[in-house]
Backbone bond lengths (Angstrom), bond angles and torsions (degrees), N, CA, C in turn:
res aa  C-N    CA-C-N  psi(-1)  N-CA   C-N-CA  omega(-1)  CA-C   N-CA-C  phi
1 M - - - 1.462 - - 1.530 111.34 -
2 T 1.348 116.44 -36.17 1.458 119.98 178.70 1.523 110.88 -62.43
3 Y 1.339 114.95 -42.99 1.466 119.70 179.17 1.522 110.32 -63.51
4 L 1.335 116.40 -43.88 1.460 120.77 -179.57 1.523 110.61 -62.14
5 F 1.334 116.60 -43.42 1.461 120.88 179.90 1.528 110.61 -64.37
6 R 1.335 116.16 -40.46 1.463 119.89 179.82 1.521 111.58 -65.10
7 R 1.338 116.51 -40.59 1.458 120.26 178.81 1.533 111.35 -66.28
8 L 1.321 117.27 -37.15 1.462 120.27 178.12 1.525 110.84 -65.77
9 L 1.337 116.58 -37.59 1.458 119.62 176.81 1.527 111.02 -66.66
10 Q 1.333 117.01 -37.41 1.464 120.50 177.69 1.519 111.46 -66.49
11 A 1.331 116.47 -28.95 1.464 119.55 -177.67 1.529 112.20 -69.93
12 I 1.349 117.17 -26.13 1.469 120.06 -176.45 1.531 111.68 -63.94
13 P 1.347 119.78 -55.37 1.481 117.79 177.97 1.525 112.82 -65.31
14 T 1.342 116.94 -30.08 1.467 119.78 177.96 1.526 110.67 -61.65
15 L 1.339 115.89 -49.19 1.465 119.76 179.33 1.523 111.73 -66.24
16 L 1.337 116.61 -32.66 1.458 119.87 178.88 1.534 110.73 -65.04
17 I 1.333 116.51 -45.96 1.470 120.58 178.90 1.528 110.27 -63.91
18 I 1.346 116.36 -41.64 1.462 120.02 178.76 1.526 110.66 -62.20
19 S 1.330 117.01 -41.31 1.470 120.23 -178.58 1.523 111.20 -64.55
20 I 1.335 116.61 -39.18 1.475 119.84 178.57 1.529 110.40 -63.76
21 A 1.346 115.52 -47.30 1.468 119.66 -178.80 1.523 111.16 -62.16
22 L 1.333 116.77 -45.65 1.460 120.12 -178.03 1.525 111.42 -65.82
23 F 1.336 116.54 -41.09 1.464 120.07 -178.21 1.524 111.25 -59.89
24 F 1.331 115.91 -48.69 1.458 118.98 -176.11 1.524 111.85 -74.15
25 L 1.335 117.77 -33.96 1.463 119.60 177.78 1.521 111.36 -64.12
26 I 1.338 115.99 -43.76 1.465 119.87 -179.38 1.521 111.12 -68.67
27 R 1.343 116.65 -41.30 1.468 119.53 -177.68 1.531 112.22 -71.82
28 L 1.333 117.10 -27.58 1.460 119.97 -178.23 1.525 112.59 -88.97
29 T 1.335 117.63 -1.02 1.462 120.97 176.94 1.530 109.65 -65.58
30 P 1.342 118.58 135.69 1.478 120.20 179.55 1.522 111.86 -53.97
31 G 1.312 115.76 145.88 1.457 120.75 -176.74 1.521 110.18 92.47
32 G 1.302 116.77 -172.18 1.448 121.41 -179.72 1.506 110.36 173.60
33 P 1.325 118.04 175.65 1.467 120.73 -177.65 1.529 113.08 -64.77
34 L 1.340 117.04 -20.54 1.470 120.16 -179.05 1.529 111.91 -109.62
35 A 1.337 117.02 14.17 1.466 120.37 -175.47 1.529 111.96 -60.84
36 A 1.340 116.83 -40.49 1.466 119.91 -178.86 1.529 110.98 -63.81
37 L 1.329 116.53 -40.00 1.466 119.95 179.12 1.521 111.23 -69.93
38 E 1.328 117.00 -37.66 1.462 120.93 -178.77 1.528 111.79 -66.70
39 R 1.337 116.98 -28.60 1.460 120.57 178.52 1.530 112.48 -83.46
40 N 1.320 116.96 -9.17 1.461 120.94 -178.64 1.531 109.32 -91.85
41 P 1.329 118.31 111.66 1.477 119.80 -176.97 1.529 113.42 -67.11
42 K 1.328 117.80 -15.66 1.460 120.53 -178.59 1.532 112.86 -80.73
43 V 1.337 117.19 -13.49 1.463 120.45 -179.19 1.525 108.69 -89.45
44 P 1.330 118.76 119.98 1.470 121.23 -179.63 1.534 111.62 -60.75
45 K 1.320 114.67 144.45 1.460 119.89 -179.82 1.530 111.70 -64.73
46 E 1.333 116.68 -27.68 1.459 119.46 -179.99 1.524 110.95 -65.08
47 I 1.329 116.10 -38.51 1.471 119.91 178.91 1.527 109.98 -66.65
48 I 1.331 116.64 -42.48 1.471 120.02 179.16 1.520 110.08 -63.08
49 A 1.341 116.78 -41.93 1.467 120.17 179.31 1.525 110.81 -63.69
50 R 1.351 116.54 -39.31 1.459 119.63 179.26 1.528 110.99 -66.33
51 M 1.338 117.21 -38.23 1.464 120.94 178.70 1.533 110.98 -68.57
52 R 1.322 117.10 -38.82 1.461 119.90 176.26 1.520 110.74 -61.27
53 E 1.314 115.47 -38.41 1.466 119.49 179.14 1.532 110.72 -67.90
54 Q 1.334 117.04 -41.01 1.457 120.68 179.37 1.527 111.75 -63.53
55 L 1.340 116.49 -36.01 1.465 120.42 -179.70 1.525 112.53 -85.35
56 G 1.318 117.09 -6.56 1.464 120.13 -179.27 1.510 113.34 80.15
57 L 1.336 118.06 14.84 1.457 121.54 -177.39 1.523 112.49 -84.22
58 D 1.342 117.01 -5.78 1.465 119.83 -180.00 1.523 112.00 -82.77
59 K 1.320 117.11 -11.84 1.457 120.57 -178.10 1.528 110.42 -86.50
60 P 1.341 117.49 155.79 1.475 120.00 176.11 1.534 111.31 -59.32
61 L 1.333 116.00 152.44 1.461 120.46 -176.89 1.533 113.11 -58.42
62 P 1.327 120.10 -42.86 1.479 118.29 177.67 1.526 113.07 -59.17
63 V 1.332 116.53 -36.16 1.469 120.00 178.53 1.529 109.93 -69.14
64 Q 1.333 116.61 -41.77 1.464 119.90 177.05 1.526 110.84 -60.19
65 Y 1.329 116.22 -42.18 1.482 119.55 178.49 1.521 111.00 -63.33
66 F 1.333 117.05 -40.93 1.459 120.51 -179.43 1.527 110.57 -61.18
67 Y 1.334 117.18 -45.64 1.470 120.02 -179.72 1.536 110.97 -66.04
68 W 1.331 116.74 -38.15 1.466 120.73 179.01 1.527 110.92 -65.05
69 M 1.329 116.55 -45.88 1.462 120.30 -179.76 1.527 111.23 -69.20
70 E 1.329 116.92 -34.63 1.461 120.03 177.03 1.527 110.29 -62.12
71 G 1.329 117.58 -41.20 1.459 120.74 178.30 1.517 112.04 -62.87
72 I 1.351 116.82 -37.88 1.467 119.85 179.67 1.518 111.18 -68.71
73 L 1.345 116.96 -47.85 1.465 121.15 -173.54 1.527 112.77 -75.39
74 V 1.318 117.38 -36.84 1.467 120.69 -174.31 1.529 111.49 -88.90
75 R 1.335 117.12 -44.78 1.457 120.33 -173.07 1.533 113.29 -113.79
76 G 1.335 118.07 -4.78 1.461 119.98 -174.73 1.516 111.40 64.29
77 D 1.336 115.65 33.98 1.463 122.64 -173.14 1.523 109.05 -111.42
78 L 1.339 117.76 125.12 1.462 122.15 178.99 1.521 112.54 -91.44
79 G 1.308 117.12 6.91 1.458 120.35 177.86 1.511 112.55 102.75
80 L 1.329 114.84 -174.22 1.462 122.73 -176.98 1.525 108.83 -115.66
81 S 1.313 116.51 131.77 1.463 121.08 179.44 1.520 110.66 -62.21
82 Y 1.334 117.36 132.50 1.456 121.13 178.63 1.521 111.04 -66.08
83 K 1.330 116.71 -37.79 1.459 120.91 -173.56 1.528 112.18 -81.79
84 F 1.329 116.73 -47.31 1.464 120.53 -172.63 1.523 113.03 -98.09
85 R 1.347 116.35 -10.14 1.469 120.78 -179.05 1.516 111.58 55.05
86 R 1.325 115.35 40.31 1.461 121.95 177.73 1.520 108.79 -124.29
87 P 1.339 118.12 153.84 1.468 119.79 176.82 1.525 110.87 -60.62
88 V 1.333 116.12 132.94 1.462 120.85 -179.51 1.529 110.39 -63.19
89 T 1.311 116.80 -37.81 1.467 120.74 178.98 1.520 110.95 -57.71
90 E 1.319 116.16 -41.89 1.471 120.95 179.51 1.520 111.17 -67.02
91 M 1.338 117.32 -40.75 1.459 121.01 -179.13 1.528 111.18 -66.37
92 I 1.343 115.87 -42.29 1.468 119.40 179.27 1.512 110.99 -68.19
93 A 1.330 116.95 -38.71 1.471 120.78 179.78 1.526 111.10 -61.32
94 E 1.331 117.32 -32.25 1.457 120.68 177.67 1.526 111.94 -71.08
95 R 1.339 116.80 -31.60 1.457 121.04 -174.72 1.528 113.80 -92.30
96 I 1.327 117.54 -25.91 1.477 120.16 -174.70 1.527 112.66 -57.14
97 P 1.347 120.38 -46.81 1.472 118.59 -179.52 1.525 112.98 -57.69
98 N 1.330 117.64 -36.03 1.465 120.20 -179.65 1.523 111.41 -68.32
99 T 1.336 116.88 -40.88 1.462 120.07 178.30 1.520 111.21 -71.00
100 V 1.330 116.87 -40.90 1.470 120.14 -179.89 1.525 110.46 -62.55
101 S 1.329 117.21 -41.18 1.466 119.87 179.11 1.524 110.75 -65.60
102 L 1.327 117.39 -42.72 1.464 120.88 179.36 1.524 111.46 -65.43
103 V 1.328 116.86 -48.93 1.466 121.04 -178.11 1.520 110.65 -69.15
104 G 1.337 117.25 -40.20 1.463 120.29 -179.23 1.521 112.46 -62.32
105 I 1.327 116.59 -47.29 1.467 119.93 179.02 1.528 110.08 -66.43
106 S 1.326 117.21 -39.88 1.469 120.37 178.49 1.525 110.76 -62.23
107 F 1.323 116.24 -39.17 1.464 120.26 -179.85 1.522 111.06 -66.91
108 L 1.336 117.22 -41.53 1.466 120.14 177.87 1.529 110.81 -63.86
109 V 1.332 116.54 -43.04 1.468 120.01 177.49 1.523 109.94 -62.32
110 T 1.330 116.77 -40.60 1.464 120.93 178.65 1.520 111.49 -57.64
111 L 1.331 116.84 -48.94 1.468 120.46 -178.54 1.525 111.51 -68.27
112 M 1.337 117.12 -37.99 1.468 120.43 179.76 1.529 111.65 -64.24
113 V 1.313 116.77 -28.65 1.465 120.89 179.08 1.526 111.04 -90.31
114 A 1.334 116.76 -44.54 1.466 121.02 -171.34 1.522 112.79 -72.01
115 I 1.334 118.54 -41.22 1.470 120.41 -174.80 1.526 111.91 -65.80
116 P 1.341 120.37 -50.51 1.472 118.44 177.82 1.526 112.87 -60.45
117 I 1.328 117.18 -41.68 1.470 119.50 -179.48 1.521 110.54 -64.15
118 G 1.331 117.34 -43.84 1.457 120.89 -179.78 1.513 112.53 -63.39
119 V 1.339 117.09 -42.91 1.464 121.11 -178.81 1.532 110.80 -68.18
120 I 1.336 117.30 -46.92 1.472 120.60 -179.42 1.527 110.79 -62.93
121 S 1.346 117.15 -40.48 1.466 120.18 178.74 1.525 111.04 -63.46
122 A 1.343 116.82 -36.52 1.464 120.13 179.54 1.528 111.36 -72.34
123 R 1.331 116.92 -34.51 1.468 119.69 179.11 1.525 111.55 -73.86
124 R 1.338 116.61 -27.40 1.466 120.32 -179.53 1.527 109.72 -126.64
125 P 1.325 118.16 64.70 1.466 119.95 -177.70 1.521 111.96 -66.02
126 Y 1.332 114.65 141.84 1.470 123.19 177.62 1.531 112.64 65.58
127 S 1.319 116.64 19.76 1.466 121.10 172.87 1.525 108.59 -87.26
128 F 1.322 115.93 175.37 1.460 120.11 178.31 1.527 110.33 -60.71
129 F 1.338 116.84 -41.98 1.465 120.40 179.53 1.526 110.37 -61.58
130 D 1.327 116.25 -41.87 1.462 120.55 -179.22 1.523 110.82 -64.25
131 Y 1.330 117.44 -44.75 1.462 120.21 178.69 1.530 111.46 -63.84
132 L 1.340 116.30 -39.77 1.462 120.28 179.36 1.530 110.49 -65.64
133 A 1.350 115.79 -45.39 1.468 119.94 179.14 1.528 111.11 -63.32
134 T 1.333 116.36 -38.16 1.462 120.40 178.94 1.527 111.06 -64.14
135 T 1.324 116.38 -44.22 1.471 120.59 179.64 1.527 111.38 -61.56
136 I 1.328 115.09 -47.93 1.477 119.23 -179.80 1.526 110.47 -64.18
137 S 1.332 116.70 -38.28 1.468 120.36 -179.99 1.518 111.34 -64.24
138 F 1.330 116.97 -43.12 1.463 119.92 178.52 1.523 111.15 -62.31
139 I 1.322 116.16 -39.40 1.464 119.51 177.58 1.521 110.03 -65.00
140 G 1.343 116.35 -44.72 1.457 120.39 -179.24 1.517 113.01 -62.37
141 Q 1.348 116.94 -36.26 1.455 120.24 179.58 1.518 112.16 -76.16
142 S 1.314 116.96 -25.04 1.464 120.86 -175.66 1.522 112.90 -85.28
143 V 1.311 117.14 -24.93 1.471 120.38 -175.02 1.526 109.61 -84.08
144 P 1.331 119.67 123.89 1.466 121.51 176.16 1.528 110.80 -64.56
145 V 1.331 115.07 150.49 1.462 120.18 -177.71 1.521 111.29 -61.94
146 F 1.337 116.94 -42.76 1.467 118.60 -176.99 1.534 111.36 -66.71
147 W 1.350 116.81 -36.18 1.463 119.69 178.46 1.524 110.61 -67.90
148 L 1.336 116.19 -39.99 1.461 120.26 178.45 1.523 110.65 -64.19
149 G 1.332 116.59 -38.84 1.458 119.72 177.76 1.523 112.48 -63.95
150 L 1.321 116.20 -43.69 1.468 119.67 177.58 1.528 111.17 -63.87
151 L 1.327 116.45 -39.11 1.465 120.01 177.94 1.527 110.70 -63.85
152 A 1.344 116.69 -40.62 1.461 120.32 178.05 1.524 111.34 -62.38
153 I 1.336 116.90 -38.29 1.469 120.49 178.18 1.527 110.49 -64.93
154 I 1.335 116.48 -44.01 1.469 120.25 -179.55 1.529 111.00 -61.49
155 I 1.345 116.21 -42.00 1.468 119.67 -175.46 1.525 111.66 -76.92
156 F 1.333 116.60 -52.83 1.464 120.25 -168.49 1.523 114.10 -92.01
157 Y 1.324 117.78 -12.66 1.460 119.22 179.36 1.525 112.36 -112.32
158 I 1.335 116.30 -39.62 1.459 119.59 -176.49 1.531 111.98 -92.56
159 S 1.349 116.09 -47.41 1.466 119.63 -172.88 1.528 113.39 -81.94
160 L 1.326 117.13 -46.16 1.466 120.82 -175.23 1.520 111.04 -95.09
161 Q 1.325 115.72 142.23 1.461 121.12 179.41 1.522 110.25 -128.68
162 N 1.317 114.62 153.20 1.457 121.02 175.30 1.529 108.21 -72.10
163 P 1.347 118.41 118.99 1.472 119.75 -176.54 1.521 113.29 -64.22
164 L 1.336 118.38 -21.76 1.467 121.10 -178.20 1.522 112.28 -82.97
165 T 1.342 116.45 -38.15 1.467 119.69 -175.12 1.523 112.99 -108.15
166 G 1.328 117.38 -19.05 1.463 120.27 -176.63 1.516 113.10 77.89
167 K 1.349 117.39 3.37 1.461 121.79 179.10 1.532 109.35 -90.20
168 P 1.342 117.41 168.24 1.470 119.46 176.57 1.528 111.40 -53.71
169 L 1.331 115.87 147.75 1.464 120.46 -175.26 1.515 112.23 -62.68
170 L 1.329 117.88 -42.41 1.459 121.88 -179.76 1.521 109.88 -133.59
171 P 1.325 118.67 143.32 1.471 121.35 177.47 1.521 110.66 -75.54
172 V 1.322 116.20 155.57 1.466 119.92 -177.57 1.532 112.81 -129.00
173 G 1.306 118.81 2.44 1.457 120.16 -175.27 1.513 113.01 -124.25
174 G 1.334 117.12 123.49 1.454 122.11 174.66 1.515 113.74 73.53
175 M 1.352 114.46 -171.21 1.468 121.81 -179.08 1.518 112.52 -99.26
176 H 1.336 117.32 -18.67 1.462 121.10 -175.53 1.523 109.59 -143.25
177 T 1.307 114.69 157.34 1.459 120.35 165.89 1.524 107.61 -80.15
178 T 1.319 116.71 141.76 1.461 120.35 -178.78 1.528 110.63 -55.54
179 G 1.338 115.76 126.60 1.458 121.50 -178.42 1.520 113.91 88.11
180 Q 1.364 117.61 -3.06 1.467 121.26 -178.86 1.536 110.77 -118.54
181 E 1.324 116.66 32.23 1.463 120.56 -175.02 1.526 113.37 -61.40
182 N 1.321 118.47 -28.03 1.461 121.88 -178.18 1.531 112.71 -99.97
183 N 1.311 117.27 7.32 1.462 121.95 -179.88 1.529 108.77 -89.06
184 L 1.337 117.30 107.67 1.468 121.63 -176.25 1.526 111.86 -65.15
185 L 1.343 116.69 -36.60 1.462 119.54 178.91 1.515 110.78 -64.58
186 D 1.320 117.03 -41.86 1.454 120.98 178.63 1.528 110.48 -63.44
187 T 1.326 116.83 -40.39 1.467 120.82 177.73 1.523 111.09 -64.40
188 A 1.339 116.62 -42.45 1.468 120.73 179.82 1.520 111.61 -61.72
189 V 1.333 116.58 -39.25 1.468 120.54 179.44 1.536 110.33 -65.54
190 H 1.338 116.97 -36.98 1.464 120.59 178.89 1.531 111.40 -68.47
191 F 1.322 117.68 -22.58 1.463 120.87 179.69 1.530 112.29 -76.23
192 I 1.331 118.43 -22.46 1.464 121.07 -167.13 1.525 112.44 -58.77
193 L 1.314 118.19 -55.15 1.463 120.62 -175.36 1.534 112.93 -69.23
194 P 1.344 120.06 -45.69 1.474 118.11 177.53 1.530 112.73 -61.61
195 V 1.338 117.21 -42.48 1.465 120.43 -179.82 1.525 110.43 -65.39
196 G 1.334 117.15 -44.63 1.457 120.04 179.48 1.516 112.22 -62.30
197 T 1.327 116.66 -40.23 1.466 120.76 179.72 1.517 111.29 -66.19
198 L 1.331 116.13 -44.71 1.462 120.28 -174.84 1.520 112.86 -72.53
199 S 1.327 116.53 -31.78 1.473 119.95 -173.27 1.522 114.03 -90.40
200 L 1.332 118.68 -20.70 1.461 120.01 -174.03 1.528 112.60 -62.14
201 A 1.328 116.63 -51.29 1.468 119.57 -177.92 1.520 111.25 -63.90
202 W 1.333 116.73 -39.03 1.474 119.09 -179.35 1.516 111.12 -69.75
203 A 1.313 117.62 -37.73 1.470 120.24 177.47 1.520 110.57 -63.40
204 A 1.318 116.72 -39.55 1.468 120.25 178.26 1.519 110.81 -62.82
205 W 1.317 117.09 -42.47 1.462 121.46 -178.20 1.530 111.11 -69.62
206 Y 1.325 117.47 -46.79 1.464 120.93 -177.89 1.526 112.08 -65.64
207 S 1.309 117.53 -37.66 1.464 120.18 -179.26 1.521 110.86 -64.43
208 R 1.339 117.82 -40.83 1.466 120.89 178.11 1.520 111.10 -67.93
209 F 1.315 116.39 -39.83 1.466 120.11 179.97 1.530 110.50 -66.19
210 L 1.334 117.04 -43.33 1.462 120.27 179.85 1.520 110.77 -66.75
211 R 1.322 118.02 -37.45 1.459 120.93 177.11 1.523 110.85 -58.75
212 A 1.343 116.39 -48.97 1.466 120.20 -179.83 1.518 111.39 -63.18
213 S 1.338 116.92 -40.04 1.469 120.33 179.23 1.526 111.41 -66.62
214 M 1.334 116.59 -39.84 1.462 120.61 178.45 1.520 111.36 -65.42
215 L 1.314 117.74 -41.11 1.463 120.50 179.46 1.523 111.23 -62.69
216 D 1.329 117.20 -37.45 1.464 120.05 177.14 1.525 111.40 -66.33
217 V 1.336 115.43 -43.83 1.469 119.70 -176.28 1.523 111.58 -68.84
218 M 1.327 117.49 -38.01 1.462 120.64 -174.50 1.529 113.55 -68.29
219 H 1.321 118.17 -7.56 1.456 121.25 176.28 1.533 112.18 -103.96
220 E 1.333 115.97 7.70 1.463 119.18 179.78 1.530 110.98 -76.44
221 D 1.335 115.33 160.25 1.472 121.06 -177.22 1.529 111.97 -63.69
222 Y 1.344 117.57 -38.07 1.461 119.00 -176.78 1.532 111.68 -68.21
223 I 1.345 117.51 -24.86 1.464 120.06 174.88 1.527 110.04 -70.67
224 R 1.339 116.37 -43.35 1.465 119.67 177.22 1.528 111.11 -64.42
225 T 1.321 116.97 -36.34 1.466 120.59 177.41 1.519 111.03 -65.01
226 A 1.336 116.70 -42.73 1.466 120.34 179.74 1.522 110.70 -62.74
227 R 1.320 116.27 -40.15 1.464 119.12 177.59 1.529 111.39 -68.06
228 A 1.334 116.28 -37.74 1.466 119.89 179.62 1.523 111.80 -64.77
229 K 1.344 116.46 -27.35 1.471 120.12 178.04 1.520 112.48 -76.53
230 G 1.335 116.76 -6.24 1.453 120.39 177.50 1.507 114.52 90.22
231 L 1.340 117.87 15.41 1.461 119.88 178.59 1.523 109.86 -68.28
232 K 1.328 115.35 148.93 1.461 120.14 177.79 1.520 110.06 -64.59
233 E 1.344 115.49 148.37 1.464 120.59 -174.85 1.527 111.79 -60.56
234 N 1.323 117.30 -39.96 1.467 119.50 179.29 1.520 111.22 -62.48
235 L 1.339 116.31 -38.30 1.464 120.21 178.98 1.526 110.21 -67.51
236 V 1.320 116.59 -39.13 1.461 120.55 178.49 1.529 110.52 -64.45
237 V 1.324 115.70 -43.76 1.465 120.30 -176.03 1.516 111.53 -68.76
238 Y 1.328 117.34 -50.07 1.462 120.32 -170.95 1.525 113.47 -87.11
239 R 1.334 118.14 -34.46 1.464 118.66 -178.18 1.523 111.86 -84.04
240 H 1.325 117.11 -39.39 1.460 120.62 -177.11 1.531 112.30 -100.63
241 G 1.324 116.69 -45.67 1.452 119.37 -176.61 1.517 113.65 -75.42
242 F 1.321 116.29 -56.49 1.464 120.27 -175.99 1.521 112.16 -63.34
243 R 1.326 117.18 -39.26 1.460 120.21 -177.16 1.526 111.40 -62.20
244 N 1.333 117.10 -35.49 1.460 119.94 178.64 1.523 111.99 -84.87
245 A 1.317 116.89 -31.46 1.457 119.94 -178.96 1.520 112.36 -71.72
246 I 1.328 117.14 -24.72 1.457 119.60 -175.94 1.524 112.53 -80.75
247 I 1.350 117.28 -12.76 1.467 119.73 -178.71 1.527 111.86 -61.88
248 P 1.348 120.28 -48.62 1.477 118.33 175.29 1.530 112.56 -62.35
249 L 1.337 116.59 -30.97 1.463 119.39 179.76 1.524 110.86 -65.93
250 I 1.334 116.82 -33.26 1.466 120.50 178.91 1.525 110.17 -62.94
251 T 1.335 116.61 -40.96 1.462 120.20 176.48 1.525 110.64 -60.09
252 L 1.316 115.72 -44.66 1.463 120.42 179.76 1.525 110.98 -63.22
253 I 1.328 116.67 -43.06 1.461 120.49 179.91 1.521 110.53 -64.28
254 A 1.345 116.65 -42.12 1.464 120.22 179.98 1.522 111.25 -60.80
255 M 1.334 116.78 -37.67 1.461 120.09 178.37 1.524 111.93 -75.45
256 D 1.339 116.12 -27.62 1.467 120.06 -174.04 1.526 114.09 -90.92
257 M 1.334 117.97 -20.44 1.460 118.83 -177.37 1.525 113.05 -57.33
258 P 1.367 119.03 -45.82 1.466 117.31 174.10 1.524 111.94 -61.59
259 S 1.349 117.01 -32.56 1.468 120.05 178.12 1.520 111.39 -66.96
260 L 1.331 116.58 -29.85 1.461 119.30 175.12 1.524 110.28 -61.99
261 F 1.357 116.25 -39.14 1.459 119.23 176.50 1.522 110.53 -65.78
262 S 1.350 116.82 -37.66 1.457 120.04 177.51 1.525 110.57 -68.35
263 G 1.337 115.75 -41.76 1.464 119.26 177.37 1.505 111.98 -61.80
264 A 1.349 116.16 -28.24 1.461 120.02 177.64 1.524 111.30 -65.57
265 L 1.346 117.13 -18.21 1.465 119.86 178.18 1.522 110.16 -57.85
266 F 1.336 117.05 -49.20 1.466 120.14 -179.92 1.523 110.98 -68.56
267 T 1.336 115.69 -43.55 1.458 119.67 -178.57 1.525 111.33 -62.65
268 E 1.331 116.54 -44.47 1.463 120.22 -178.86 1.529 111.16 -67.57
269 T 1.324 116.28 -35.10 1.463 119.30 179.22 1.519 110.99 -68.47
270 I 1.334 116.62 -44.95 1.463 120.92 -177.78 1.522 111.24 -65.07
271 F 1.340 116.43 -42.41 1.463 120.43 -175.52 1.530 112.98 -99.04
272 S 1.335 116.98 14.83 1.478 121.73 178.30 1.520 111.20 52.66
273 W 1.310 116.36 41.56 1.466 121.43 -178.72 1.532 108.76 -83.31
274 P 1.331 118.90 124.36 1.472 120.87 -174.76 1.526 112.93 -78.11
275 G 1.328 116.38 66.88 1.461 120.99 -178.44 1.512 111.70 -120.30
276 M 1.342 115.48 -169.72 1.457 121.37 -177.59 1.528 112.11 -68.08
277 G 1.326 117.02 -33.88 1.457 119.75 179.40 1.514 111.80 -62.03
278 R 1.312 116.06 -45.55 1.466 120.05 178.72 1.529 110.44 -67.75
279 L 1.330 117.29 -36.81 1.461 120.75 176.84 1.526 110.38 -61.55
280 F 1.334 116.41 -41.32 1.466 120.73 178.61 1.524 110.72 -63.28
281 W 1.332 116.71 -42.36 1.464 120.56 -179.39 1.521 111.02 -64.63
282 E 1.331 117.15 -42.49 1.463 120.59 178.97 1.531 110.90 -64.42
283 A 1.354 115.23 -38.92 1.465 118.91 178.80 1.518 111.46 -69.54
284 A 1.334 117.45 -34.97 1.465 120.95 179.76 1.525 111.24 -65.38
285 K 1.325 117.26 -36.82 1.462 120.47 -179.15 1.529 111.87 -66.39
286 T 1.324 117.06 -32.54 1.462 120.66 -177.38 1.526 112.43 -104.53
287 R 1.353 117.33 5.79 1.470 121.99 -177.65 1.528 111.01 53.90
288 D 1.327 115.62 45.44 1.464 120.98 177.23 1.526 107.59 -80.87
289 Y 1.341 116.30 86.75 1.462 121.84 -171.03 1.535 114.38 -55.54
290 P 1.320 120.30 -46.71 1.473 119.21 -178.47 1.528 113.10 -59.85
291 V 1.333 117.47 -39.88 1.461 120.51 179.07 1.525 110.37 -68.85
292 L 1.333 117.15 -44.10 1.459 121.00 178.35 1.522 110.91 -57.80
293 L 1.321 116.56 -48.41 1.463 120.51 -178.47 1.517 111.44 -65.95
294 G 1.330 116.81 -37.69 1.464 119.82 179.17 1.518 112.10 -61.84
295 V 1.332 116.83 -46.99 1.462 121.04 -179.14 1.528 110.73 -66.23
296 V 1.341 116.78 -43.18 1.463 120.61 -176.57 1.531 111.13 -67.91
297 I 1.320 117.91 -40.36 1.460 119.91 -178.50 1.533 110.73 -68.98
298 I 1.321 117.36 -31.87 1.465 119.94 174.67 1.520 110.11 -66.80
299 N 1.319 116.82 -39.98 1.463 120.87 177.74 1.531 110.70 -63.82
300 A 1.325 117.20 -39.59 1.462 120.72 177.01 1.529 110.70 -64.69
301 G 1.329 116.60 -39.86 1.458 119.38 176.80 1.518 112.55 -63.45
302 L 1.330 116.61 -35.29 1.466 120.50 177.73 1.526 111.36 -62.94
303 I 1.336 117.09 -37.81 1.461 120.33 178.93 1.527 110.24 -60.52
304 V 1.329 116.76 -45.20 1.465 120.82 179.74 1.525 110.65 -65.13
305 V 1.328 116.87 -43.87 1.463 120.98 -177.22 1.524 111.46 -64.70
306 F 1.319 117.37 -46.63 1.468 119.86 -177.18 1.522 112.20 -69.94
307 N 1.317 118.45 -29.88 1.460 119.96 173.35 1.515 110.85 -66.66
308 L 1.322 116.59 -37.64 1.468 120.35 176.74 1.527 110.79 -66.33
309 I 1.329 116.61 -41.79 1.465 120.58 178.03 1.524 110.42 -61.83
310 A 1.334 116.73 -40.54 1.472 120.31 179.18 1.521 111.03 -62.19
311 D 1.328 117.52 -42.13 1.461 120.58 179.36 1.525 111.48 -63.47
312 I 1.324 116.51 -37.77 1.463 120.00 179.51 1.521 110.82 -68.99
313 L 1.333 116.53 -39.29 1.470 120.01 179.82 1.520 112.01 -65.82
314 Y 1.329 117.67 -27.85 1.458 119.56 177.68 1.525 111.24 -56.64
315 G 1.335 115.88 -40.72 1.455 120.00 -178.22 1.517 113.09 -64.51
316 F 1.336 117.27 -30.00 1.465 120.50 178.91 1.527 111.67 -79.90
317 L 1.317 116.58 -35.83 1.460 120.12 -175.79 1.523 113.22 -86.55
318 D 1.317 116.77 -30.67 1.460 120.30 -177.25 1.520 109.32 -125.30
319 P 1.333 118.26 105.62 1.472 120.79 -178.23 1.516 113.21 -64.45
320 R 1.340 117.87 -13.74 1.469 119.83 177.97 1.523 112.04 -73.84
321 V 1.346 116.67 -19.48 1.464 120.40 -179.54 1.525 109.01 -82.75
322 K 1.326 115.96 121.03 1.448 121.68 179.35 1.521 109.28 -123.20
323 Y 1.315 116.22 136.94 1.452 121.53 177.59 1.520 109.13 -109.89
324 D 1.311 116.25 99.45 1.465 121.58 -177.30 1.520 109.82 -102.04
């Protein structure tokens, strides 16, 4: 508990520094929410000045940051969207479940694919299966997520059709078909392409990383000792080898989980998925600063949280790790 409390205290100044950097970087980016009006000579400058005052953009940046941070700390308020005139907290709360469901299922699919492939490749190095898995993994790591999503749309929506209905084989827009919001089967079908797109590259990366980690562990002295004691090979591999090989993978996963949410930005945009990634993209196009900052600061918080979770999991997986 002492270690956990100390880490939580360390997270406070970390998030504070991150919030300052993100606030000023986003606000100093060329353009702004009123850029289109400012470039229009027909719009009077008085109207633009009045709108800047209404949005609070007429104040110095340090003052704007102070008011923004005061709203977060005192009221738990991330501000008001410039475009929709709605609380950012409310808008994000509507989108978070959709992103969490997409990322969560994609992450489970990633592990279900990557762990068996990584372990089998390590047990049979330089076999046909290993070469095949390596080739597919390199392809998966090389293909950008947005390109893979577009390719999936071309194949499963444009080229292939359902022979029974004559409609596209798989849907590519949103989470539901209009009027089928409560149909679980319809929702599951809408998950197929976004989940497959988001999880393929990560599964390729994790499987290669786990293979390399397993190969290192399987040559350790304690593995040879376990075999010398007459333990079954499966017990040696999964109880002694896999348990130690997965520890570096946990660090990688902890660092990558926030990136999965970022990667969902492209996936959600391509497949019109109503999540945080698409919300961020829409806000970026209109320079909706409160929404941009809200999404980014949540992503920064996820990095801190998942690193803390990884440190705690070390103690369960490796008895040599002690938190005093």
